[in-house]
Every structure is written in structure tokens, then in C-alpha cells.
N, CA, C and O of each residue as an XYZ file, in Angstrom:
248
protein
N      39.317     39.634      5.303
C      40.181     38.840      4.462
C      40.352     37.465      5.099
O      40.418     37.330      6.321
N      40.423     36.443      4.237
C      40.622     35.073      4.710
C      41.656     34.370      3.851
O      41.802     34.657      2.663
N      42.364     33.449      4.470
C      43.217     32.554      3.719
C      42.315     31.473      3.147
O      41.571     30.825      3.883
N      42.377     31.279      1.847
C      41.479     30.340      1.178
C      42.063     28.931      1.145
O      41.412     27.976      1.569
N      43.294     28.803      0.640
C      43.903     27.485      0.521
C      45.394     27.608      0.261
O      45.905     28.675     -0.081
N      46.072     26.489      0.432
C      47.452     26.341     -0.010
C      47.417     25.201     -1.019
O      47.033     24.079     -0.689
N      47.818     25.495     -2.239
C      47.716     24.503     -3.305
C      48.800     23.433     -3.190
O      49.744     23.560     -2.411
N      48.639     22.384     -3.984
C      49.590     21.279     -3.991
C      50.951     21.694     -4.548
O      51.906     20.919     -4.497
N      51.043     22.913     -5.078
C      52.313     23.428     -5.581
C      53.291     23.774     -4.461
O      54.474     23.998     -4.717
N      52.805     23.819     -3.229
C      53.634     24.174     -2.074
C      54.877     23.283     -2.018
O      54.793     22.067     -2.192
N      56.040     23.914     -1.771
C      57.299     23.178     -1.665
C      57.796     23.111     -0.219
O      58.935     22.715      0.028
N      56.957     23.492      0.719
C      57.280     23.437      2.151
C      58.581     24.169      2.476
O      59.421     23.651      3.212
N      58.744     25.360      1.934
C      59.961     26.143      2.179
C      59.988     26.750      3.582
O      61.032     27.207      4.047
N      58.848     26.753      4.245
C      58.690     27.233      5.621
C      58.725     28.756      5.782
O      58.711     29.246      6.911
N      58.771     29.503      4.700
C      58.805     30.965      4.805
C      57.533     31.491      5.462
O      57.602     32.345      6.346
N      56.384     30.997      5.043
C      55.118     31.472      5.616
C      55.037     31.126      7.099
O      54.597     31.940      7.911
N      55.458     29.929      7.442
C      55.423     29.488      8.841
C      56.352     30.344      9.707
O      55.999     30.704     10.830
N      57.526     30.666      9.189
C      58.491     31.470      9.942
C      57.982     32.892     10.172
O      58.210     33.468     11.235
N      57.296     33.457      9.178
C      56.826     34.838      9.262
C      55.479     34.994      9.954
O      55.183     36.053     10.506
N      54.657     33.942      9.928
C      53.319     34.026     10.532
C      52.911     32.665     11.114
O      52.014     32.005     10.589
N      53.570     32.255     12.190
C      53.284     30.934     12.764
C      51.871     30.775     13.316
O      51.414     29.650     13.516
N      51.177     31.872     13.562
C      49.783     31.769     14.011
C      48.853     31.359     12.869
O      47.752     30.861     13.107
N      49.298     31.569     11.639
C      48.460     31.301     10.468
C      48.883     30.068      9.666
O      48.050     29.429      9.024
N      50.171     29.737      9.703
C      50.686     28.655      8.865
C      51.494     27.649      9.678
O      52.119     27.983     10.684
N      51.458     26.401      9.201
C      52.217     25.331      9.834
C      52.620     24.350      8.740
O      51.781     23.920      7.947
N      53.901     23.995      8.694
C      54.350     23.013      7.715
C      54.227     21.634      8.337
O      54.718     21.368      9.434
N      53.547     20.761      7.589
C      53.320     19.391      8.031
C      53.811     18.469      6.920
O      53.116     18.258      5.926
N      54.991     17.933      7.093
C      55.557     17.079      6.048
C      56.010     17.898      4.859
O      56.899     18.741      4.978
N      55.401     17.650      3.717
C      55.823     18.295      2.476
C      54.908     19.415      2.016
O      54.967     19.828      0.858
N      54.052     19.918      2.922
C      53.132     20.991      2.528
C      52.786     21.866      3.736
O      52.698     21.388      4.867
N      52.597     23.134      3.471
C      52.139     24.041      4.527
C      50.631     23.891      4.670
O      49.928     23.565      3.713
N      50.156     24.133      5.863
C      48.720     24.079      6.136
C      48.300     25.372      6.818
O      49.089     26.011      7.514
N      47.058     25.741      6.608
C      46.504     26.938      7.232
C      46.018     26.574      8.629
O      45.210     25.662      8.802
N      46.520     27.298      9.619
C      46.083     27.082     11.002
C      44.897     27.971     11.357
O      44.031     27.586     12.142
N      44.869     29.154     10.774
C      43.838     30.147     11.079
C      43.440     30.829      9.777
O      44.265     31.504      9.160
N      42.191     30.665      9.347
C      41.745     31.217      8.061
C      41.446     32.710      8.110
O      41.852     33.451      7.215
N      40.747     33.156      9.137
C      40.353     34.564      9.252
C      41.572     35.398      9.642
O      42.179     35.178     10.690
N      41.920     36.356      8.785
C      43.088     37.202      9.026
C      42.665     38.417      9.841
O      41.752     39.150      9.460
N      43.339     38.617     10.966
C      43.077     39.792     11.793
C      43.445     41.052     11.009
O      44.409     41.059     10.244
N      42.675     42.102     11.206
C      42.903     43.373     10.506
C      44.364     43.829     10.641
O      44.964     44.293      9.672
N      44.918     43.695     11.825
C      46.288     44.139     12.083
C      47.329     43.321     11.311
O      48.454     43.781     11.118
N      46.966     42.117     10.871
C      47.905     41.237     10.174
C      47.725     41.229      8.657
O      48.475     40.550      7.956
N      46.756     41.962      8.144
C      46.442     41.894      6.716
C      47.630     42.228      5.818
O      47.884     41.510      4.851
N      48.352     43.287      6.112
C      49.487     43.679      5.271
C      50.565     42.604      5.286
O      51.117     42.262      4.240
N      50.865     42.074      6.456
C      51.884     41.031      6.580
C      51.486     39.786      5.782
O      52.321     39.199      5.093
N      50.231     39.389      5.871
C      49.761     38.200      5.156
C      49.797     38.438      3.645
O      50.168     37.539      2.890
N      49.419     39.629      3.200
C      49.489     39.946      1.768
C      50.926     39.833      1.262
O      51.161     39.319      0.169
N      51.885     40.310      2.050
C      53.293     40.224      1.659
C      53.756     38.771      1.598
O      54.506     38.394      0.698
N      53.314     37.963      2.548
C      53.669     36.542      2.544
C      53.103     35.870      1.294
O      53.804     35.108      0.627
N      51.848     36.149      0.978
C      51.211     35.582     -0.217
C      51.973     36.022     -1.473
O      52.260     35.201     -2.344
N      52.298     37.304     -1.565
C      53.005     37.835     -2.733
C      54.410     37.259     -2.874
O      54.927     37.158     -3.987
N      55.034     36.879     -1.759
C      56.411     36.387     -1.787
C      56.537     34.871     -1.758
O      57.650     34.346     -1.735
N      55.424     34.166     -1.759
C      55.483     32.702     -1.822
C      56.203     32.323     -3.122
O      55.772     32.739     -4.197
N      57.289     31.542     -3.049
C      58.084     31.272     -4.256
C      57.344     30.505     -5.351
O      57.743     30.560     -6.514
N      56.280     29.798     -5.001
C      55.525     29.038     -6.010
C      54.063     29.485     -6.101
O      53.241     28.811     -6.721
N      53.745     30.623     -5.478
C      52.382     31.185     -5.500
C      51.323     30.173     -5.063
O      50.265     30.059     -5.683
N      51.620     29.447     -3.997
C      50.721     28.383     -3.537
C      49.656     28.867     -2.558
O      48.671     28.164     -2.330
N      49.831     30.054     -1.974
C      48.893     30.542     -0.962
C      47.838     31.414     -1.635
O      48.158     32.373     -2.337
N      46.584     31.063     -1.408
C      45.481     31.791     -2.038
C      44.642     32.505     -0.982
O      44.338     31.948      0.073
N      44.275     33.754     -1.290
C      43.449     34.577     -0.408
C      42.018     34.661     -0.908
O      41.744     34.534     -2.101
N      41.121     34.879      0.033
C      39.719     35.170     -0.270
C      39.445     36.508      0.399
O      39.421     36.596      1.627
N      39.238     37.552     -0.403
C      39.085     38.890      0.175
C      37.640     39.276      0.351
O      37.347     40.374      0.826
């Protein structure tokens, strides 16, 4: 599984960064992907973060 992108819909709420700082970083008004390849052990956590993004801005590539 890989993180594909964070769309321009991102509102920089910092939820993804707080829950998975190894994968996400907020820079100004948008989150950015720090690490695209999701470790097997983190897959469930990342799926939950994607599902709970308030504006559905995080996209996965499975």
C-alpha cells in the first residue's frame, strides 16, 4: 500500500500529522506526504486516518 496524494481540498487540520508523523507533515495550509510506502504494520492505522480525513483529501494507492 502507498499514499498516493493529498489533494488541494486539505484544510491542514493536522489530524493526520498528529496520528502518523512519520507519514504526514503540515506545511503552511496543506499536509504533505513524508513517506509514501506504508509499512505493513501501519496499514490499518493509515486506512483509518484516510477514512477519517474530514475533507477526504488523502488518497491511497493499493
